[in-house]
MARDRENPA-489918 format. One record per residue (C-alpha): x, y, z; residue in one letter. Coordinates in pm, 1 decimal, decimal comma, padded with zeros to 6 digits. Last residue first. Layout:
# residues N
<pt><east>X</east><north>Y</north><up>Z</up><zake>A</zake></pt>
...
***
This chain:
# residues 320
<pt><east>07569,6</east><north>23026,6</north><up>26457,6</up><zake>V</zake></pt>
<pt><east>07652,2</east><north>23383,3</north><up>26333,2</up><zake>T</zake></pt>
<pt><east>08009,9</east><north>23470,4</north><up>26335,9</up><zake>E</zake></pt>
<pt><east>08286,3</east><north>23674,4</north><up>26500,5</up><zake>G</zake></pt>
<pt><east>08269,0</east><north>23554,3</north><up>26841,4</up><zake>M</zake></pt>
<pt><east>08015,1</east><north>23262,2</north><up>26824,2</up><zake>K</zake></pt>
<pt><east>07600,2</east><north>23356,7</north><up>26866,7</up><zake>D</zake></pt>
<pt><east>07318,3</east><north>23228,0</north><up>26991,0</up><zake>L</zake></pt>
<pt><east>07048,6</east><north>23444,0</north><up>27006,1</up><zake>L</zake></pt>
<pt><east>06820,0</east><north>23466,0</north><up>27333,9</up><zake>N</zake></pt>
<pt><east>06884,2</east><north>23866,6</north><up>27429,7</up><zake>K</zake></pt>
<pt><east>07226,0</east><north>23830,5</north><up>27373,2</up><zake>K</zake></pt>
<pt><east>07431,6</east><north>23539,4</north><up>27418,4</up><zake>Y</zake></pt>
<pt><east>07747,4</east><north>23456,7</north><up>27310,7</up><zake>V</zake></pt>
<pt><east>07939,3</east><north>23112,5</north><up>27296,4</up><zake>V</zake></pt>
<pt><east>08361,1</east><north>23176,9</north><up>27324,9</up><zake>P</zake></pt>
<pt><east>08525,3</east><north>23001,3</north><up>27023,6</up><zake>A</zake></pt>
<pt><east>08740,4</east><north>22697,5</north><up>27187,4</up><zake>V</zake></pt>
<pt><east>09174,8</east><north>22793,7</north><up>27018,0</up><zake>S</zake></pt>
<pt><east>09258,9</east><north>22570,4</north><up>27326,3</up><zake>E</zake></pt>
<pt><east>09210,6</east><north>22846,4</north><up>27619,8</up><zake>N</zake></pt>
<pt><east>08934,5</east><north>23077,2</north><up>27575,8</up><zake>Y</zake></pt>
<pt><east>08944,3</east><north>23413,1</north><up>27408,2</up><zake>R</zake></pt>
<pt><east>08687,9</east><north>23762,5</north><up>27500,5</up><zake>V</zake></pt>
<pt><east>08755,2</east><north>24023,1</north><up>27300,7</up><zake>N</zake></pt>
<pt><east>08584,4</east><north>24333,4</north><up>27445,9</up><zake>L</zake></pt>
<pt><east>08354,8</east><north>24637,7</north><up>27414,1</up><zake>D</zake></pt>
<pt><east>08278,8</east><north>24821,8</north><up>27701,5</up><zake>I</zake></pt>
<pt><east>07984,8</east><north>25013,9</north><up>27808,0</up><zake>H</zake></pt>
<pt><east>08053,5</east><north>25334,2</north><up>28001,4</up><zake>G</zake></pt>
<pt><east>07822,1</east><north>25602,5</north><up>27751,8</up><zake>D</zake></pt>
<pt><east>08146,5</east><north>25745,2</north><up>27645,9</up><zake>D</zake></pt>
<pt><east>08268,8</east><north>25442,4</north><up>27496,6</up><zake>R</zake></pt>
<pt><east>08540,4</east><north>25182,0</north><up>27606,0</up><zake>I</zake></pt>
<pt><east>08705,1</east><north>24987,7</north><up>27328,8</up><zake>E</zake></pt>
<pt><east>08846,8</east><north>24656,8</north><up>27203,3</up><zake>S</zake></pt>
<pt><east>08924,9</east><north>24550,4</north><up>27612,9</up><zake>V</zake></pt>
<pt><east>09141,5</east><north>24220,8</north><up>27532,8</up><zake>I</zake></pt>
<pt><east>09050,2</east><north>23951,4</north><up>27782,1</up><zake>I</zake></pt>
<pt><east>09244,3</east><north>23657,9</north><up>27787,5</up><zake>K</zake></pt>
<pt><east>09283,4</east><north>23256,3</north><up>27849,7</up><zake>E</zake></pt>
<pt><east>08999,5</east><north>23149,2</north><up>28035,3</up><zake>L</zake></pt>
<pt><east>08911,6</east><north>22848,9</north><up>28065,4</up><zake>S</zake></pt>
<pt><east>08818,7</east><north>22516,1</north><up>27919,1</up><zake>I</zake></pt>
<pt><east>08582,4</east><north>22185,7</north><up>27966,4</up><zake>P</zake></pt>
<pt><east>08395,8</east><north>22294,2</north><up>27702,9</up><zake>E</zake></pt>
<pt><east>08091,2</east><north>22571,4</north><up>27558,6</up><zake>P</zake></pt>
<pt><east>08306,2</east><north>22834,3</north><up>27716,1</up><zake>P</zake></pt>
<pt><east>08110,9</east><north>23172,4</north><up>27764,7</up><zake>A</zake></pt>
<pt><east>07996,3</east><north>23530,0</north><up>27679,9</up><zake>I</zake></pt>
<pt><east>07690,9</east><north>23646,3</north><up>27811,4</up><zake>I</zake></pt>
<pt><east>07506,4</east><north>23980,9</north><up>27700,7</up><zake>T</zake></pt>
<pt><east>07292,7</east><north>24049,7</north><up>27922,8</up><zake>A</zake></pt>
<pt><east>06857,6</east><north>24197,7</north><up>27917,0</up><zake>G</zake></pt>
<pt><east>06860,1</east><north>23966,0</north><up>28199,1</up><zake>M</zake></pt>
<pt><east>06772,0</east><north>23674,1</north><up>28003,7</up><zake>E</zake></pt>
<pt><east>07073,0</east><north>23591,8</north><up>27883,5</up><zake>S</zake></pt>
<pt><east>07154,7</east><north>23428,2</north><up>28241,5</up><zake>M</zake></pt>
<pt><east>06991,4</east><north>23138,2</north><up>28154,2</up><zake>A</zake></pt>
<pt><east>07234,8</east><north>23148,8</north><up>27787,5</up><zake>E</zake></pt>
<pt><east>07448,3</east><north>23103,3</north><up>28022,1</up><zake>A</zake></pt>
<pt><east>07316,8</east><north>22856,7</north><up>28289,9</up><zake>V</zake></pt>
<pt><east>07279,9</east><north>22592,0</north><up>28019,1</up><zake>G</zake></pt>
<pt><east>06967,9</east><north>22514,0</north><up>27765,8</up><zake>G</zake></pt>
<pt><east>07265,7</east><north>22569,4</north><up>27448,8</up><zake>V</zake></pt>
<pt><east>07610,6</east><north>22479,5</north><up>27619,5</up><zake>I</zake></pt>
<pt><east>07791,3</east><north>22805,5</north><up>27675,1</up><zake>G</zake></pt>
<pt><east>07847,9</east><north>22671,8</north><up>28131,0</up><zake>T</zake></pt>
<pt><east>08087,8</east><north>22418,2</north><up>27954,4</up><zake>N</zake></pt>
<pt><east>08361,3</east><north>22557,5</north><up>28197,3</up><zake>C</zake></pt>
<pt><east>08313,4</east><north>22821,9</north><up>28446,4</up><zake>A</zake></pt>
<pt><east>08451,6</east><north>23137,2</north><up>28362,8</up><zake>N</zake></pt>
<pt><east>08134,1</east><north>23338,4</north><up>28290,1</up><zake>L</zake></pt>
<pt><east>08209,5</east><north>23685,8</north><up>28096,0</up><zake>I</zake></pt>
<pt><east>07945,3</east><north>23893,3</north><up>28215,2</up><zake>I</zake></pt>
<pt><east>07855,2</east><north>24190,6</north><up>27941,2</up><zake>T</zake></pt>
<pt><east>07561,0</east><north>24505,6</north><up>28055,3</up><zake>P</zake></pt>
<pt><east>07244,4</east><north>24545,1</north><up>27806,3</up><zake>N</zake></pt>
<pt><east>07161,4</east><north>24806,9</north><up>28042,2</up><zake>D</zake></pt>
<pt><east>07339,4</east><north>24895,6</north><up>28349,2</up><zake>T</zake></pt>
<pt><east>07369,5</east><north>24672,9</north><up>28581,3</up><zake>F</zake></pt>
<pt><east>07219,5</east><north>24572,9</north><up>29026,3</up><zake>A</zake></pt>
<pt><east>06865,4</east><north>24649,2</north><up>28885,8</up><zake>N</zake></pt>
<pt><east>06887,1</east><north>24321,1</north><up>28689,5</up><zake>R</zake></pt>
<pt><east>06952,3</east><north>24159,1</north><up>29021,7</up><zake>L</zake></pt>
<pt><east>06518,2</east><north>24110,0</north><up>29007,7</up><zake>S</zake></pt>
<pt><east>06579,8</east><north>23809,2</north><up>28784,5</up><zake>L</zake></pt>
<pt><east>06742,9</east><north>23647,1</north><up>29058,2</up><zake>A</zake></pt>
<pt><east>06401,6</east><north>23714,5</north><up>29305,9</up><zake>G</zake></pt>
<pt><east>06176,9</east><north>23646,1</north><up>29067,6</up><zake>K</zake></pt>
<pt><east>06369,0</east><north>23285,3</north><up>29004,4</up><zake>R</zake></pt>
<pt><east>06489,9</east><north>23201,4</north><up>28647,3</up><zake>K</zake></pt>
<pt><east>06895,4</east><north>23233,2</north><up>28804,6</up><zake>I</zake></pt>
<pt><east>06783,9</east><north>22946,6</north><up>29015,8</up><zake>D</zake></pt>
<pt><east>06688,1</east><north>22708,1</north><up>28786,0</up><zake>R</zake></pt>
<pt><east>07002,3</east><north>22691,3</north><up>28634,2</up><zake>K</zake></pt>
<pt><east>07172,3</east><north>22641,6</north><up>28935,6</up><zake>R</zake></pt>
<pt><east>07464,9</east><north>22849,4</north><up>29149,7</up><zake>I</zake></pt>
<pt><east>07591,0</east><north>22640,1</north><up>29406,9</up><zake>V</zake></pt>
<pt><east>07716,2</east><north>22706,2</north><up>29693,9</up><zake>S</zake></pt>
<pt><east>07352,5</east><north>22772,2</north><up>29966,5</up><zake>N</zake></pt>
<pt><east>07377,8</east><north>22419,0</north><up>30066,3</up><zake>K</zake></pt>
<pt><east>07664,4</east><north>22452,7</north><up>30185,2</up><zake>N</zake></pt>
<pt><east>08095,1</east><north>22496,3</north><up>30242,7</up><zake>R</zake></pt>
<pt><east>08171,2</east><north>22388,6</north><up>29925,9</up><zake>R</zake></pt>
<pt><east>08223,0</east><north>22692,5</north><up>29684,8</up><zake>G</zake></pt>
<pt><east>08120,8</east><north>22893,6</north><up>29412,9</up><zake>L</zake></pt>
<pt><east>07976,9</east><north>22624,9</north><up>29146,9</up><zake>E</zake></pt>
<pt><east>07818,1</east><north>22719,8</north><up>28866,3</up><zake>I</zake></pt>
<pt><east>07520,9</east><north>22464,9</north><up>28746,3</up><zake>R</zake></pt>
<pt><east>07344,9</east><north>22297,6</north><up>28406,7</up><zake>D</zake></pt>
<pt><east>07591,9</east><north>22251,9</north><up>28149,2</up><zake>K</zake></pt>
<pt><east>07888,1</east><north>22253,1</north><up>28426,9</up><zake>E</zake></pt>
<pt><east>08086,6</east><north>22509,7</north><up>28607,9</up><zake>G</zake></pt>
<pt><east>08357,8</east><north>22542,1</north><up>28846,9</up><zake>H</zake></pt>
<pt><east>08318,4</east><north>22935,1</north><up>28921,1</up><zake>G</zake></pt>
<pt><east>08416,7</east><north>23242,5</north><up>28766,7</up><zake>G</zake></pt>
<pt><east>08191,4</east><north>23521,5</north><up>28708,0</up><zake>L</zake></pt>
<pt><east>08413,8</east><north>23849,0</north><up>28476,4</up><zake>L</zake></pt>
<pt><east>08092,7</east><north>24127,4</north><up>28533,1</up><zake>L</zake></pt>
<pt><east>08046,1</east><north>24434,5</north><up>28308,1</up><zake>N</zake></pt>
<pt><east>07863,1</east><north>24762,2</north><up>28302,1</up><zake>S</zake></pt>
<pt><east>07788,9</east><north>24764,4</north><up>28705,7</up><zake>I</zake></pt>
<pt><east>07526,1</east><north>25011,5</north><up>28837,7</up><zake>R</zake></pt>
<pt><east>07745,9</east><north>25242,9</north><up>29069,5</up><zake>G</zake></pt>
<pt><east>07984,6</east><north>25263,3</north><up>29340,1</up><zake>Y</zake></pt>
<pt><east>07841,9</east><north>25244,9</north><up>29695,8</up><zake>N</zake></pt>
<pt><east>07517,2</east><north>25088,9</north><up>29615,2</up><zake>N</zake></pt>
<pt><east>07576,0</east><north>24903,0</north><up>29302,5</up><zake>R</zake></pt>
<pt><east>07894,7</east><north>24766,8</north><up>29439,2</up><zake>T</zake></pt>
<pt><east>07681,2</east><north>24634,5</north><up>29744,9</up><zake>F</zake></pt>
<pt><east>07441,3</east><north>24493,9</north><up>29588,8</up><zake>N</zake></pt>
<pt><east>07702,3</east><north>24312,0</north><up>29290,2</up><zake>L</zake></pt>
<pt><east>07857,3</east><north>24176,3</north><up>29612,6</up><zake>A</zake></pt>
<pt><east>07589,9</east><north>24071,7</north><up>29831,0</up><zake>H</zake></pt>
<pt><east>07414,7</east><north>23908,7</north><up>29578,6</up><zake>V</zake></pt>
<pt><east>07731,1</east><north>23676,4</north><up>29513,7</up><zake>L</zake></pt>
<pt><east>07758,1</east><north>23615,2</north><up>29896,7</up><zake>E</zake></pt>
<pt><east>07384,1</east><north>23492,1</north><up>29847,4</up><zake>L</zake></pt>
<pt><east>07492,1</east><north>23244,7</north><up>29538,3</up><zake>H</zake></pt>
<pt><east>07787,2</east><north>23092,7</north><up>29811,2</up><zake>S</zake></pt>
<pt><east>08128,7</east><north>23105,6</north><up>29898,0</up><zake>D</zake></pt>
<pt><east>08221,3</east><north>23422,5</north><up>29694,0</up><zake>A</zake></pt>
<pt><east>08514,9</east><north>23607,4</north><up>29633,4</up><zake>E</zake></pt>
<pt><east>08548,4</east><north>24005,7</north><up>29506,5</up><zake>W</zake></pt>
<pt><east>08757,5</east><north>24211,6</north><up>29297,2</up><zake>V</zake></pt>
<pt><east>08615,7</east><north>24557,6</north><up>29252,7</up><zake>V</zake></pt>
<pt><east>08698,0</east><north>24715,7</north><up>28921,8</up><zake>V</zake></pt>
<pt><east>08664,6</east><north>25114,8</north><up>28825,6</up><zake>K</zake></pt>
<pt><east>08688,0</east><north>25231,9</north><up>28477,4</up><zake>V</zake></pt>
<pt><east>08935,1</east><north>25381,3</north><up>28279,1</up><zake>K</zake></pt>
<pt><east>09261,4</east><north>25292,5</north><up>28494,0</up><zake>G</zake></pt>
<pt><east>09411,2</east><north>25143,7</north><up>28209,5</up><zake>N</zake></pt>
<pt><east>09171,7</east><north>24871,8</north><up>28103,3</up><zake>L</zake></pt>
<pt><east>09450,3</east><north>24758,1</north><up>27896,7</up><zake>D</zake></pt>
<pt><east>09626,0</east><north>24711,2</north><up>28218,7</up><zake>K</zake></pt>
<pt><east>09380,6</east><north>24610,6</north><up>28360,0</up><zake>F</zake></pt>
<pt><east>09320,1</east><north>24304,6</north><up>28195,2</up><zake>F</zake></pt>
<pt><east>09725,8</east><north>24203,6</north><up>28108,4</up><zake>A</zake></pt>
<pt><east>09718,7</east><north>24177,7</north><up>28490,1</up><zake>R</zake></pt>
<pt><east>09427,0</east><north>23973,0</north><up>28486,2</up><zake>L</zake></pt>
<pt><east>09507,3</east><north>23740,5</north><up>28236,8</up><zake>L</zake></pt>
<pt><east>09883,6</east><north>23728,3</north><up>28399,0</up><zake>D</zake></pt>
<pt><east>09761,5</east><north>23670,3</north><up>28742,5</up><zake>R</zake></pt>
<pt><east>09530,2</east><north>23350,6</north><up>28700,9</up><zake>N</zake></pt>
<pt><east>09517,9</east><north>23140,3</north><up>28967,6</up><zake>Y</zake></pt>
<pt><east>09197,7</east><north>23058,1</north><up>28922,1</up><zake>F</zake></pt>
<pt><east>09210,8</east><north>22723,4</north><up>28843,6</up><zake>G</zake></pt>
<pt><east>09377,2</east><north>22601,8</north><up>29148,1</up><zake>G</zake></pt>
<pt><east>09249,1</east><north>22291,5</north><up>29138,8</up><zake>N</zake></pt>
<pt><east>08980,8</east><north>22201,3</north><up>29438,6</up><zake>H</zake></pt>
<pt><east>08876,6</east><north>22605,6</north><up>29441,9</up><zake>D</zake></pt>
<pt><east>08660,7</east><north>22749,8</north><up>29739,4</up><zake>I</zake></pt>
<pt><east>08558,2</east><north>23070,0</north><up>29792,3</up><zake>G</zake></pt>
<pt><east>08480,6</east><north>23171,7</north><up>29337,6</up><zake>P</zake></pt>
<pt><east>08576,4</east><north>23474,4</north><up>29190,6</up><zake>Y</zake></pt>
<pt><east>08372,1</east><north>23770,4</north><up>29144,7</up><zake>V</zake></pt>
<pt><east>08543,2</east><north>24021,0</north><up>28952,2</up><zake>I</zake></pt>
<pt><east>08350,7</east><north>24391,8</north><up>28882,2</up><zake>V</zake></pt>
<pt><east>08309,9</east><north>24584,4</north><up>28681,4</up><zake>G</zake></pt>
<pt><east>08194,9</east><north>24993,4</north><up>28721,6</up><zake>V</zake></pt>
<pt><east>08237,9</east><north>25283,9</north><up>28460,3</up><zake>P</zake></pt>
<pt><east>08408,2</east><north>25603,1</north><up>28556,6</up><zake>R</zake></pt>
<pt><east>08170,4</east><north>25870,5</north><up>28719,2</up><zake>S</zake></pt>
<pt><east>08313,0</east><north>25796,1</north><up>29092,8</up><zake>D</zake></pt>
<pt><east>08269,6</east><north>25659,5</north><up>29406,8</up><zake>K</zake></pt>
<pt><east>08574,1</east><north>25632,8</north><up>29654,2</up><zake>E</zake></pt>
<pt><east>08533,1</east><north>25479,1</north><up>29997,1</up><zake>E</zake></pt>
<pt><east>08754,2</east><north>25166,9</north><up>29848,8</up><zake>M</zake></pt>
<pt><east>08969,4</east><north>25397,7</north><up>29592,7</up><zake>E</zake></pt>
<pt><east>09322,1</east><north>25315,1</north><up>29802,0</up><zake>E</zake></pt>
<pt><east>09235,7</east><north>24905,0</north><up>29911,8</up><zake>Y</zake></pt>
<pt><east>09112,6</east><north>24841,9</north><up>29550,5</up><zake>Q</zake></pt>
<pt><east>09433,4</east><north>25041,7</north><up>29441,0</up><zake>R</zake></pt>
<pt><east>09646,1</east><north>24755,8</north><up>29656,0</up><zake>L</zake></pt>
<pt><east>09436,9</east><north>24466,6</north><up>29518,2</up><zake>L</zake></pt>
<pt><east>09514,3</east><north>24604,8</north><up>29193,4</up><zake>V</zake></pt>
<pt><east>09922,5</east><north>24654,8</north><up>29263,6</up><zake>E</zake></pt>
<pt><east>09914,7</east><north>24261,9</north><up>29353,6</up><zake>E</zake></pt>
<pt><east>09788,2</east><north>24113,9</north><up>29081,6</up><zake>P</zake></pt>
<pt><east>09520,1</east><north>23883,4</north><up>29191,4</up><zake>Y</zake></pt>
<pt><east>09561,1</east><north>23555,8</north><up>29243,5</up><zake>R</zake></pt>
<pt><east>09774,3</east><north>23563,2</north><up>29498,0</up><zake>A</zake></pt>
<pt><east>09502,7</east><north>23681,3</north><up>29748,1</up><zake>F</zake></pt>
<pt><east>09320,6</east><north>23363,0</north><up>29785,7</up><zake>Y</zake></pt>
<pt><east>09126,8</east><north>23490,9</north><up>30049,9</up><zake>E</zake></pt>
<pt><east>08904,4</east><north>23814,2</north><up>29958,0</up><zake>I</zake></pt>
<pt><east>08562,8</east><north>23818,1</north><up>30068,2</up><zake>G</zake></pt>
<pt><east>08514,9</east><north>24166,2</north><up>29976,1</up><zake>F</zake></pt>
<pt><east>08443,3</east><north>24377,9</north><up>30313,1</up><zake>R</zake></pt>
<pt><east>08667,8</east><north>24064,6</north><up>30573,7</up><zake>S</zake></pt>
<pt><east>08919,6</east><north>23976,3</north><up>30303,3</up><zake>S</zake></pt>
<pt><east>09008,0</east><north>24316,7</north><up>30171,8</up><zake>L</zake></pt>
<pt><east>09044,6</east><north>24472,4</north><up>30500,8</up><zake>V</zake></pt>
<pt><east>09222,5</east><north>24166,6</north><up>30684,6</up><zake>S</zake></pt>
<pt><east>09438,7</east><north>24230,4</north><up>30405,7</up><zake>T</zake></pt>
<pt><east>09524,6</east><north>24548,9</north><up>30379,8</up><zake>I</zake></pt>
<pt><east>09623,5</east><north>24592,6</north><up>30792,7</up><zake>G</zake></pt>
<pt><east>09954,4</east><north>24708,1</north><up>30702,0</up><zake>R</zake></pt>
<pt><east>09977,7</east><north>24972,6</north><up>30370,1</up><zake>I</zake></pt>
<pt><east>10290,0</east><north>24839,1</north><up>30146,8</up><zake>K</zake></pt>
<pt><east>10473,7</east><north>24549,4</north><up>30372,2</up><zake>S</zake></pt>
<pt><east>10138,0</east><north>24439,7</north><up>30438,5</up><zake>E</zake></pt>
<pt><east>10096,3</east><north>24365,8</north><up>30035,6</up><zake>L</zake></pt>
<pt><east>10406,6</east><north>24185,4</north><up>30037,4</up><zake>S</zake></pt>
<pt><east>10336,2</east><north>23956,9</north><up>30330,4</up><zake>F</zake></pt>
<pt><east>10010,8</east><north>23887,7</north><up>30204,5</up><zake>V</zake></pt>
<pt><east>10156,4</east><north>23735,9</north><up>29866,6</up><zake>T</zake></pt>
<pt><east>10466,9</east><north>23579,0</north><up>29997,1</up><zake>R</zake></pt>
<pt><east>10148,7</east><north>23371,2</north><up>30272,0</up><zake>I</zake></pt>
<pt><east>09921,5</east><north>23322,1</north><up>29949,8</up><zake>N</zake></pt>
<pt><east>10255,4</east><north>23193,1</north><up>29735,2</up><zake>D</zake></pt>
<pt><east>10371,5</east><north>22928,0</north><up>30026,6</up><zake>A</zake></pt>
<pt><east>10021,6</east><north>22785,2</north><up>30055,6</up><zake>L</zake></pt>
<pt><east>09943,3</east><north>22826,7</north><up>29670,3</up><zake>F</zake></pt>
<pt><east>10295,3</east><north>22582,5</north><up>29654,9</up><zake>F</zake></pt>
<pt><east>10197,2</east><north>22363,0</north><up>29931,6</up><zake>A</zake></pt>
<pt><east>09881,4</east><north>22299,6</north><up>29852,0</up><zake>G</zake></pt>
<pt><east>10014,9</east><north>22202,0</north><up>29446,6</up><zake>D</zake></pt>
<pt><east>10245,8</east><north>21937,4</north><up>29588,0</up><zake>E</zake></pt>
<pt><east>09961,6</east><north>21779,0</north><up>29871,8</up><zake>K</zake></pt>
<pt><east>09753,6</east><north>21722,4</north><up>29522,2</up><zake>D</zake></pt>
<pt><east>09523,3</east><north>22003,3</north><up>29398,8</up><zake>G</zake></pt>
<pt><east>09469,6</east><north>22318,5</north><up>29577,0</up><zake>N</zake></pt>
<pt><east>09283,7</east><north>22198,6</north><up>29891,0</up><zake>I</zake></pt>
<pt><east>09616,1</east><north>22408,6</north><up>30068,1</up><zake>L</zake></pt>
<pt><east>09519,6</east><north>22740,9</north><up>30041,2</up><zake>W</zake></pt>
<pt><east>09164,5</east><north>22692,4</north><up>30150,1</up><zake>C</zake></pt>
<pt><east>09269,7</east><north>22544,8</north><up>30484,6</up><zake>F</zake></pt>
<pt><east>09543,6</east><north>22787,5</north><up>30561,3</up><zake>V</zake></pt>
<pt><east>09259,3</east><north>23019,9</north><up>30510,6</up><zake>L</zake></pt>
<pt><east>08992,5</east><north>22931,8</north><up>30725,3</up><zake>T</zake></pt>
<pt><east>09239,4</east><north>22826,5</north><up>30932,9</up><zake>S</zake></pt>
<pt><east>09467,6</east><north>23224,8</north><up>30945,9</up><zake>G</zake></pt>
<pt><east>09138,3</east><north>23388,1</north><up>30975,7</up><zake>D</zake></pt>
<pt><east>09316,0</east><north>23737,9</north><up>30943,3</up><zake>L</zake></pt>
<pt><east>09432,1</east><north>23938,2</north><up>31215,6</up><zake>G</zake></pt>
<pt><east>09766,2</east><north>24026,5</north><up>31011,0</up><zake>F</zake></pt>
<pt><east>09935,7</east><north>23856,5</north><up>31371,6</up><zake>K</zake></pt>
<pt><east>09698,3</east><north>23602,2</north><up>31266,9</up><zake>K</zake></pt>
<pt><east>09825,1</east><north>23532,1</north><up>30941,5</up><zake>L</zake></pt>
<pt><east>10134,7</east><north>23426,0</north><up>31151,8</up><zake>M</zake></pt>
<pt><east>10000,7</east><north>23169,5</north><up>31352,5</up><zake>D</zake></pt>
<pt><east>09798,0</east><north>23020,2</north><up>31076,1</up><zake>V</zake></pt>
<pt><east>10132,1</east><north>22969,5</north><up>30852,0</up><zake>A</zake></pt>
<pt><east>10282,0</east><north>22841,7</north><up>31183,6</up><zake>R</zake></pt>
<pt><east>10003,1</east><north>22568,0</north><up>31290,7</up><zake>I</zake></pt>
<pt><east>10070,4</east><north>22479,6</north><up>30883,4</up><zake>R</zake></pt>
<pt><east>10419,6</east><north>22427,5</north><up>30971,0</up><zake>A</zake></pt>
<pt><east>10450,3</east><north>22230,0</north><up>31262,7</up><zake>Q</zake></pt>
<pt><east>10161,8</east><north>21986,2</north><up>31036,1</up><zake>F</zake></pt>
<pt><east>10371,5</east><north>21875,7</north><up>30815,6</up><zake>Y</zake></pt>
<pt><east>10707,0</east><north>21876,7</north><up>31057,7</up><zake>S</zake></pt>
<pt><east>10495,6</east><north>21599,5</north><up>31244,6</up><zake>G</zake></pt>
<pt><east>10391,8</east><north>21454,3</north><up>30917,5</up><zake>M</zake></pt>
<pt><east>10722,2</east><north>21323,5</north><up>30786,4</up><zake>D</zake></pt>
<pt><east>10683,3</east><north>21317,6</north><up>30455,9</up><zake>D</zake></pt>
<pt><east>10825,3</east><north>21653,5</north><up>30374,8</up><zake>E</zake></pt>
<pt><east>10656,6</east><north>21883,4</north><up>30087,9</up><zake>G</zake></pt>
<pt><east>10535,4</east><north>22076,6</north><up>30362,5</up><zake>L</zake></pt>
<pt><east>10840,6</east><north>22140,4</north><up>30577,9</up><zake>S</zake></pt>
<pt><east>10980,5</east><north>22358,0</north><up>30217,5</up><zake>K</zake></pt>
<pt><east>10625,5</east><north>22522,0</north><up>30168,8</up><zake>Y</zake></pt>
<pt><east>10679,9</east><north>22634,3</north><up>30457,3</up><zake>L</zake></pt>
<pt><east>11040,1</east><north>22751,2</north><up>30431,1</up><zake>Q</zake></pt>
<pt><east>11016,1</east><north>22951,0</north><up>30090,7</up><zake>N</zake></pt>
<pt><east>10749,1</east><north>23086,7</north><up>30219,7</up><zake>A</zake></pt>
<pt><east>10929,6</east><north>23240,0</north><up>30538,9</up><zake>L</zake></pt>
<pt><east>11152,9</east><north>23359,9</north><up>30329,7</up><zake>V</zake></pt>
<pt><east>10968,1</east><north>23504,6</north><up>30068,4</up><zake>I</zake></pt>
<pt><east>10747,2</east><north>23700,8</north><up>30391,6</up><zake>G</zake></pt>
<pt><east>11084,4</east><north>23821,2</north><up>30585,4</up><zake>A</zake></pt>
<pt><east>11187,3</east><north>23968,7</north><up>30241,6</up><zake>I</zake></pt>
<pt><east>10827,8</east><north>24190,3</north><up>30243,0</up><zake>E</zake></pt>
<pt><east>10880,2</east><north>24235,3</north><up>30580,4</up><zake>L</zake></pt>
<pt><east>11223,9</east><north>24387,5</north><up>30537,3</up><zake>S</zake></pt>
<pt><east>11082,6</east><north>24582,6</north><up>30278,3</up><zake>Q</zake></pt>
<pt><east>10867,1</east><north>24822,4</north><up>30461,4</up><zake>G</zake></pt>
<pt><east>10761,7</east><north>24700,5</north><up>30872,6</up><zake>H</zake></pt>
<pt><east>10904,2</east><north>24497,2</north><up>31094,0</up><zake>A</zake></pt>
<pt><east>10964,6</east><north>24548,1</north><up>31494,2</up><zake>A</zake></pt>
<pt><east>10675,1</east><north>24437,9</north><up>31618,7</up><zake>D</zake></pt>
<pt><east>10583,0</east><north>24152,1</north><up>31361,2</up><zake>F</zake></pt>
<pt><east>10983,4</east><north>24016,1</north><up>31448,9</up><zake>F</zake></pt>
<pt><east>10923,3</east><north>23960,4</north><up>31844,0</up><zake>D</zake></pt>
<pt><east>10571,7</east><north>23860,6</north><up>31820,0</up><zake>N</zake></pt>
<pt><east>10702,1</east><north>23576,5</north><up>31556,8</up><zake>L</zake></pt>
<pt><east>10983,7</east><north>23521,4</north><up>31742,7</up><zake>I</zake></pt>
<pt><east>10681,3</east><north>23459,5</north><up>32077,4</up><zake>K</zake></pt>
<pt><east>10515,9</east><north>23239,5</north><up>31866,6</up><zake>K</zake></pt>
<pt><east>10825,4</east><north>23033,5</north><up>31735,5</up><zake>F</zake></pt>
<pt><east>10968,5</east><north>23010,0</north><up>32081,2</up><zake>I</zake></pt>
<pt><east>10627,1</east><north>22825,2</north><up>32239,5</up><zake>R</zake></pt>
<pt><east>10601,1</east><north>22661,3</north><up>31891,6</up><zake>H</zake></pt>
<pt><east>10926,9</east><north>22497,1</north><up>31953,5</up><zake>F</zake></pt>
<pt><east>10824,1</east><north>22391,2</north><up>32350,4</up><zake>D</zake></pt>
<pt><east>10531,5</east><north>22274,1</north><up>32212,4</up><zake>L</zake></pt>
<pt><east>10688,1</east><north>22054,7</north><up>31993,3</up><zake>F</zake></pt>
<pt><east>10931,5</east><north>21900,2</north><up>32277,7</up><zake>E</zake></pt>
<pt><east>11297,8</east><north>21991,2</north><up>32161,1</up><zake>M</zake></pt>
***
């Protein structure tokens, strides 16, 4: 059978299925299709590989998503096998979310920039969708993860699930993805204007001492130390409460004289790794009446995080 004929038949079957499927049948279909795509993308036959990519794009378009962009982003996570796994995992997650609330993924993508759906516990995304028009008296926390991830370093559902369990619904957390510092600014300002000032921020990106990389699509995709010291960046302080806590999930940013120390000049407490290590655990010690959240942060390899507070350098549990 010619490829174009196969593609037409596939699209016809896909259209008929989407018109009829709902609920659990849609979730099960996502699991089956994700497994098939994973197998096809792992084959050496380039014809099978490209057919699988096209099928994935077609599936995502049925949910109102930019299939071409999403497939590209998911496949560049690591090597070929890693990319196939992450694409399949995201396809499965999209189908599962859509089986519960039809249209949810396109809204989360267009409003909050979320493309890597499989990074997050589904219950977190479902709750965010259900509460996105509500503003209440709870403290506000924000998670901003990068728009491009070349090694899958931000797929940490277990960490986030445990963190949200600790919060126990007492904090309104808004999840964003940002591909540039302009999108990061938008996320913070939108959150402040619609939900309230931010008491805690978890910011992820691929880091070095003087920079955090959010993406690779344009010149604005990197936050540099010199950017943080600009007047416009410091004005972002208005998006936060007094003495907010910012956790950096970005390698090396805790090195003395780097990005984390510069960020502390906003009057924030910055927790960051001093080495090329990733976040392992965030434990909620206490949620105070004033909305401040006491956190115990751990990075992997038992390396103590560095804490900057008004330019005072500490390590968690001891003064340096």
